[in-house]
TORKEVEX-705376 format. One record per residue: residue in one letter; y, x, z of N, C-alpha, C in turn. Coordinates in pm, 1 decimal, always signed. Layout:
REM TORKEVEX-705376
@residuo->A; nnorth->Y; neast->X; nup->Z; canorth->Y; caeast->X; caup->Z; cnorth->Y; ceast->X; cup->Z
...
***
This chain:
REM TORKEVEX-705376
@residuo->M; nnorth->+20212.8; neast->+12447.5; nup->+8561.2; canorth->+20169.4; caeast->+12555.9; caup->+8631.3; cnorth->+20258.8; ceast->+12558.4; cup->+8732.3
@residuo->I; nnorth->+20239.9; neast->+12579.2; nup->+8862.3; canorth->+20314.5; caeast->+12587.4; caup->+8967.3; cnorth->+20331.6; ceast->+12729.8; cup->+9018.6
@residuo->L; nnorth->+20472.7; neast->+12798.6; nup->+9022.4; canorth->+20473.7; caeast->+12923.1; caup->+9081.6; cnorth->+20525.7; ceast->+12950.5; cup->+9211.6
@residuo->K; nnorth->+20508.3; neast->+13003.3; nup->+9291.2; canorth->+20530.1; caeast->+12992.5; caup->+9426.4; cnorth->+20561.8; ceast->+13149.5; cup->+9489.2
@residuo->G; nnorth->+20692.4; neast->+13218.7; nup->+9488.7; canorth->+20685.6; caeast->+13356.1; caup->+9520.8; cnorth->+20730.3; ceast->+13370.8; cup->+9670.6
@residuo->S; nnorth->+20696.4; neast->+13472.5; nup->+9740.1; canorth->+20744.0; caeast->+13520.2; caup->+9882.5; cnorth->+20745.9; ceast->+13642.9; cup->+9916.5
@residuo->Q; nnorth->+20854.4; neast->+13692.2; nup->+9999.4; canorth->+20871.0; caeast->+13815.0; caup->+10020.3; cnorth->+20783.9; ceast->+13813.8; cup->+10188.0
@residuo->R; nnorth->+20730.0; neast->+13946.8; nup->+10184.7; canorth->+20658.1; caeast->+13942.5; caup->+10310.6; cnorth->+20583.7; ceast->+14111.3; cup->+10359.6
@residuo->G; nnorth->+20590.5; neast->+14109.3; nup->+10483.8; canorth->+20528.6; caeast->+14265.3; caup->+10532.2; cnorth->+20383.0; ceast->+14241.3; cup->+10546.7
@residuo->N; nnorth->+20336.2; neast->+14324.3; nup->+10652.2; canorth->+20222.5; caeast->+14295.1; caup->+10699.1; cnorth->+20078.3; ceast->+14290.5; cup->+10569.6
@residuo->G; nnorth->+20067.5; neast->+14406.1; nup->+10480.1; canorth->+20019.8; caeast->+14394.9; caup->+10411.7; cnorth->+19870.1; ceast->+14407.1; cup->+10423.6
@residuo->Q; nnorth->+19811.1; neast->+14419.2; nup->+10556.4; canorth->+19652.1; caeast->+14431.6; caup->+10535.2; cnorth->+19641.5; ceast->+14268.8; cup->+10559.0
@residuo->N; nnorth->+19716.9; neast->+14179.0; nup->+10629.6; canorth->+19706.6; caeast->+14068.3; caup->+10644.0; cnorth->+19692.7; ceast->+13986.2; cup->+10475.5
@residuo->L; nnorth->+19785.1; neast->+14047.9; nup->+10391.0; canorth->+19802.1; caeast->+13963.1; caup->+10270.3; cnorth->+19661.8; ceast->+14021.4; cup->+10181.0
@residuo->A; nnorth->+19640.9; neast->+14132.4; nup->+10206.1; canorth->+19518.7; caeast->+14199.1; caup->+10106.4; cnorth->+19396.7; ceast->+14120.1; cup->+10159.4
@residuo->A; nnorth->+19389.2; neast->+14088.2; nup->+10270.4; canorth->+19281.5; caeast->+13997.9; caup->+10336.2; cnorth->+19230.1; ceast->+13865.0; cup->+10306.3
@residuo->H; nnorth->+19365.2; neast->+13806.0; nup->+10293.9; canorth->+19431.2; caeast->+13691.7; caup->+10242.6; cnorth->+19372.2; ceast->+13657.3; cup->+10068.0
@residuo->L; nnorth->+19445.5; neast->+13787.6; nup->+10017.2; canorth->+19390.1; caeast->+13756.0; caup->+9850.5; cnorth->+19254.2; ceast->+13762.3; cup->+9837.9
@residuo->L; nnorth->+19193.6; neast->+13863.4; nup->+9898.5; canorth->+19034.9; caeast->+13884.2; caup->+9877.7; cnorth->+18953.4; ceast->+13774.9; cup->+9953.0
@residuo->N; nnorth->+18998.6; neast->+13675.9; nup->+10019.6; canorth->+18890.2; caeast->+13621.9; caup->+10105.8; cnorth->+18834.3; ceast->+13505.8; cup->+9979.0
@residuo->V; nnorth->+18718.9; neast->+13525.1; nup->+9946.3; canorth->+18672.5; caeast->+13400.8; caup->+9861.7; cnorth->+18616.9; ceast->+13300.1; cup->+9910.1
@residuo->S; nnorth->+18648.6; neast->+13273.8; nup->+10029.4; canorth->+18604.3; caeast->+13162.5; caup->+10123.6; cnorth->+18721.3; ceast->+13059.1; cup->+10120.9
@residuo->D; nnorth->+18859.6; neast->+13084.9; nup->+10112.7; canorth->+18943.2; caeast->+13011.3; caup->+10122.3; cnorth->+19011.9; ceast->+13029.6; cup->+9943.0
@residuo->N; nnorth->+19004.9; neast->+13088.0; nup->+9875.0; canorth->+19047.3; caeast->+13098.4; caup->+9756.1; cnorth->+18942.0; ceast->+13086.2; cup->+9633.3
@residuo->E; nnorth->+18988.7; neast->+12976.5; nup->+9556.4; canorth->+18866.3; caeast->+12948.8; caup->+9449.2; cnorth->+18833.1; ceast->+13044.2; cup->+9358.1
@residuo->H; nnorth->+18902.3; neast->+13140.2; nup->+9316.5; canorth->+18866.0; caeast->+13269.7; caup->+9235.8; cnorth->+18949.9; ceast->+13365.7; cup->+9293.7
@residuo->V; nnorth->+18880.7; neast->+13502.4; nup->+9297.2; canorth->+18961.6; caeast->+13625.8; caup->+9354.3; cnorth->+18921.8; ceast->+13716.6; cup->+9238.2
@residuo->R; nnorth->+19030.8; neast->+13791.4; nup->+9171.5; canorth->+18987.8; caeast->+13889.3; caup->+9072.9; cnorth->+19115.3; ceast->+13964.7; cup->+9096.3
@residuo->L; nnorth->+19089.5; neast->+14118.1; nup->+9122.1; canorth->+19168.6; caeast->+14205.6; caup->+9104.6; cnorth->+19205.7; ceast->+14267.3; cup->+8987.4
@residuo->H; nnorth->+19292.7; neast->+14194.1; nup->+8924.0; canorth->+19311.4; caeast->+14259.3; caup->+8752.9; cnorth->+19314.7; ceast->+14407.2; cup->+8757.6
@residuo->E; nnorth->+19439.8; neast->+14425.9; nup->+8795.3; canorth->+19449.2; caeast->+14591.1; caup->+8767.4; cnorth->+19529.6; ceast->+14660.6; cup->+8921.7
@residuo->L; nnorth->+19519.8; neast->+14778.4; nup->+8954.5; canorth->+19568.0; caeast->+14820.2; caup->+9058.2; cnorth->+19602.2; ceast->+14954.5; cup->+8992.4
@residuo->R; nnorth->+19759.5; neast->+15001.3; nup->+8973.1; canorth->+19799.7; caeast->+15112.6; caup->+8917.6; cnorth->+19905.5; ceast->+15183.3; cup->+9017.3
@residuo->G; nnorth->+19912.3; neast->+15290.9; nup->+9020.5; canorth->+20015.9; caeast->+15362.1; caup->+9083.3; cnorth->+20007.6; ceast->+15404.6; cup->+9204.3
@residuo->F; nnorth->+19884.6; neast->+15377.6; nup->+9259.3; canorth->+19824.7; caeast->+15412.6; caup->+9404.9; cnorth->+19729.8; ceast->+15517.3; cup->+9414.8
@residuo->V; nnorth->+19708.6; neast->+15613.7; nup->+9513.1; canorth->+19613.3; caeast->+15684.6; caup->+9518.8; cnorth->+19465.4; ceast->+15629.9; cup->+9539.4
@residuo->S; nnorth->+19498.6; neast->+15536.6; nup->+9635.5; canorth->+19387.5; caeast->+15415.1; caup->+9641.4; cnorth->+19335.8; ceast->+15332.6; cup->+9564.1
@residuo->E; nnorth->+19208.9; neast->+15309.2; nup->+9528.9; canorth->+19160.0; caeast->+15230.5; caup->+9448.6; cnorth->+19111.4; ceast->+15084.1; cup->+9488.2
@residuo->D; nnorth->+19156.7; neast->+15086.1; nup->+9601.5; canorth->+19124.4; caeast->+14933.2; caup->+9632.8; cnorth->+19280.8; ceast->+14840.8; cup->+9730.9
@residuo->L; nnorth->+19264.0; neast->+14732.8; nup->+9741.3; canorth->+19392.9; caeast->+14665.7; caup->+9768.6; cnorth->+19416.0; ceast->+14682.7; cup->+9910.5
@residuo->H; nnorth->+19321.7; neast->+14688.1; nup->+9998.7; canorth->+19390.1; caeast->+14740.0; caup->+10143.2; cnorth->+19457.3; ceast->+14903.0; cup->+10134.5
@residuo->G; nnorth->+19401.5; neast->+14970.4; nup->+10087.7; canorth->+19438.5; caeast->+15117.3; caup->+10084.8; cnorth->+19554.4; ceast->+15111.1; cup->+10010.1
@residuo->A; nnorth->+19592.5; neast->+15052.0; nup->+9908.9; canorth->+19706.2; caeast->+15040.5; caup->+9814.8; cnorth->+19816.8; ceast->+14993.4; cup->+9916.9
@residuo->F; nnorth->+19783.8; neast->+14871.0; nup->+9973.1; canorth->+19873.5; caeast->+14806.4; caup->+10082.4; cnorth->+19931.0; ceast->+14903.1; cup->+10175.9
@residuo->H; nnorth->+19853.9; neast->+14969.4; nup->+10212.3; canorth->+19846.9; caeast->+15102.1; caup->+10333.9; cnorth->+19928.4; ceast->+15183.7; cup->+10292.7
@residuo->E; nnorth->+19965.3; neast->+15248.3; nup->+10178.1; canorth->+20057.0; caeast->+15323.8; caup->+10124.5; cnorth->+20187.6; ceast->+15289.1; cup->+10063.9
@residuo->V; nnorth->+20197.7; neast->+15162.5; nup->+10042.6; canorth->+20353.5; caeast->+15111.9; caup->+10038.5; cnorth->+20383.2; ceast->+15067.7; cup->+10204.9
@residuo->E; nnorth->+20298.3; neast->+15052.0; nup->+10283.0; canorth->+20328.0; caeast->+15049.7; caup->+10408.4; cnorth->+20417.0; ceast->+15163.7; cup->+10467.7
@residuo->A; nnorth->+20341.3; neast->+15252.7; nup->+10413.9; canorth->+20393.5; caeast->+15381.2; caup->+10498.6; cnorth->+20515.9; ceast->+15439.1; cup->+10354.2
@residuo->I; nnorth->+20526.4; neast->+15405.1; nup->+10300.5; canorth->+20674.8; caeast->+15436.9; caup->+10229.6; cnorth->+20776.8; ceast->+15334.0; cup->+10311.0
@residuo->S; nnorth->+20745.8; neast->+15184.7; nup->+10302.0; canorth->+20863.6; caeast->+15156.0; caup->+10374.6; cnorth->+20883.5; ceast->+15179.6; cup->+10521.3
@residuo->R; nnorth->+20835.0; neast->+15234.6; nup->+10584.1; canorth->+20874.6; caeast->+15301.3; caup->+10703.0; cnorth->+20955.8; ceast->+15417.3; cup->+10696.6
@residuo->G; nnorth->+20991.7; neast->+15465.9; nup->+10590.2; canorth->+21089.0; caeast->+15560.8; caup->+10576.2; cnorth->+21210.9; ceast->+15496.2; cup->+10542.1
@residuo->T; nnorth->+21217.3; neast->+15340.8; nup->+10532.7; canorth->+21333.8; caeast->+15246.2; caup->+10525.3; cnorth->+21344.2; ceast->+15166.7; cup->+10609.4
@residuo->R; nnorth->+21433.0; neast->+15091.7; nup->+10590.9; canorth->+21453.7; caeast->+14962.8; caup->+10675.5; cnorth->+21381.2; ceast->+14829.4; cup->+10631.1
@residuo->C; nnorth->+21317.6; neast->+14865.5; nup->+10534.9; canorth->+21276.0; caeast->+14711.1; caup->+10497.4; cnorth->+21151.0; ceast->+14686.6; cup->+10582.9
@residuo->R; nnorth->+21153.7; neast->+14583.0; nup->+10597.7; canorth->+21051.7; caeast->+14480.7; caup->+10684.1; cnorth->+20971.2; ceast->+14408.9; cup->+10590.9
@residuo->Q; nnorth->+21009.1; neast->+14342.3; nup->+10450.1; canorth->+20958.3; caeast->+14275.6; caup->+10412.2; cnorth->+20902.9; ceast->+14341.4; cup->+10274.5
@residuo->Y; nnorth->+20854.0; neast->+14425.8; nup->+10218.5; canorth->+20812.4; caeast->+14515.3; caup->+10166.4; cnorth->+20727.8; ceast->+14463.4; cup->+10002.5
@residuo->L; nnorth->+20655.0; neast->+14363.8; nup->+10050.2; canorth->+20565.2; caeast->+14302.2; caup->+9936.6; cnorth->+20639.3; ceast->+14173.7; cup->+9892.4
@residuo->F; nnorth->+20610.3; neast->+14167.2; nup->+9775.8; canorth->+20646.4; caeast->+14039.9; caup->+9698.3; cnorth->+20513.4; ceast->+13965.1; cup->+9656.4
@residuo->S; nnorth->+20461.2; neast->+13837.7; nup->+9704.8; canorth->+20350.8; caeast->+13780.8; caup->+9674.2; cnorth->+20381.8; ceast->+13640.2; cup->+9542.0
@residuo->L; nnorth->+20318.4; neast->+13635.7; nup->+9464.7; canorth->+20336.5; caeast->+13497.7; caup->+9367.6; cnorth->+20204.3; ceast->+13466.3; cup->+9395.8
@residuo->S; nnorth->+20210.3; neast->+13319.6; nup->+9399.6; canorth->+20062.6; caeast->+13237.3; caup->+9413.6; cnorth->+20093.2; ceast->+13126.8; cup->+9225.5
@residuo->L; nnorth->+19987.1; neast->+13126.5; nup->+9235.4; canorth->+19987.1; caeast->+13055.6; caup->+9080.8; cnorth->+19898.9; ceast->+12953.2; cup->+9099.5
@residuo->S; nnorth->+19939.7; neast->+12807.7; nup->+9065.5; canorth->+19832.4; caeast->+12683.6; caup->+9066.4; cnorth->+19834.9; ceast->+12710.4; cup->+8901.7
@residuo->L; nnorth->+19732.6; neast->+12660.6; nup->+8868.5; canorth->+19672.7; caeast->+12647.2; caup->+8738.4; cnorth->+19620.7; ceast->+12535.0; cup->+8677.4
@residuo->R; nnorth->+19554.0; neast->+12453.4; nup->+8807.8; canorth->+19488.3; caeast->+12339.5; caup->+8796.3; cnorth->+19548.5; ceast->+12226.0; cup->+8674.1
@residuo->D; nnorth->+19660.1; neast->+12183.4; nup->+8702.5; canorth->+19696.3; caeast->+12090.0; caup->+8635.7; cnorth->+19738.6; ceast->+12146.6; cup->+8463.6
@residuo->F; nnorth->+19784.4; neast->+12294.4; nup->+8473.0; canorth->+19804.4; caeast->+12310.8; caup->+8334.4; cnorth->+19685.3; ceast->+12329.4; cup->+8268.8
@residuo->Q; nnorth->+19595.0; neast->+12420.5; nup->+8344.1; canorth->+19461.8; caeast->+12378.6; caup->+8266.3; cnorth->+19389.4; ceast->+12245.6; cup->+8214.7
@residuo->H; nnorth->+19450.7; neast->+12160.6; nup->+8318.1; canorth->+19390.8; caeast->+12002.2; caup->+8242.3; cnorth->+19420.6; ceast->+11972.0; cup->+8106.2
@residuo->Q; nnorth->+19600.2; neast->+11986.2; nup->+8155.8; canorth->+19659.0; caeast->+11951.1; caup->+8027.0; cnorth->+19619.3; ceast->+12024.2; cup->+7875.0
@residuo->H; nnorth->+19577.9; neast->+12141.4; nup->+7895.9; canorth->+19578.4; caeast->+12216.0; caup->+7800.7; cnorth->+19444.7; ceast->+12203.2; cup->+7765.3
@residuo->T; nnorth->+19350.3; neast->+12177.8; nup->+7819.2; canorth->+19204.8; caeast->+12124.0; caup->+7764.7; cnorth->+19203.2; ceast->+11999.2; cup->+7700.2
@residuo->A; nnorth->+19260.0; neast->+11921.0; nup->+7743.1; canorth->+19302.1; caeast->+11785.8; caup->+7735.9; cnorth->+19338.9; ceast->+11743.8; cup->+7566.3
@residuo->A; nnorth->+19477.9; neast->+11859.5; nup->+7582.2; canorth->+19553.2; caeast->+11870.7; caup->+7405.2; cnorth->+19468.7; ceast->+11920.8; cup->+7310.9
@residuo->G; nnorth->+19345.9; neast->+12013.1; nup->+7353.9; canorth->+19252.6; caeast->+12116.1; caup->+7247.4; cnorth->+19153.8; ceast->+11997.8; cup->+7233.5
@residuo->S; nnorth->+19134.2; neast->+11916.9; nup->+7353.0; canorth->+19008.0; caeast->+11784.1; caup->+7272.1; cnorth->+19064.4; ceast->+11714.8; cup->+7198.2
@residuo->R; nnorth->+19203.1; neast->+11687.7; nup->+7199.8; canorth->+19259.1; caeast->+11584.2; caup->+7115.0; cnorth->+19272.6; ceast->+11594.0; cup->+6955.2
@residuo->G; nnorth->+19325.7; neast->+11727.3; nup->+6976.1; canorth->+19358.7; caeast->+11835.7; caup->+6859.4; cnorth->+19235.5; ceast->+11859.8; cup->+6764.5
@residuo->A; nnorth->+19127.7; neast->+11865.6; nup->+6820.4; canorth->+18971.4; caeast->+11890.7; caup->+6750.3; cnorth->+18944.6; ceast->+11780.9; cup->+6685.5
@residuo->A; nnorth->+18955.5; neast->+11653.3; nup->+6754.1; canorth->+18925.5; caeast->+11563.4; caup->+6705.9; cnorth->+18933.8; ceast->+11476.1; cup->+6572.9
***
């Protein structure tokens, strides 16, 4: 499993990227909590509005997960164990 984290601003671009099903293999918003908005774009608007009251320019943290190798190894190990 590969994890890649980054700080960033411009939440609307990040929301569009995260929800872009043509570039991402699998897109699912698991949970959105603590916001008035019920969608990702609206929630990121709220976070951006809060950040304007501070000097923070990179107000978001994103984490990318690459599970391909991890899933393949896990499936292969499970197959050997069942045999």
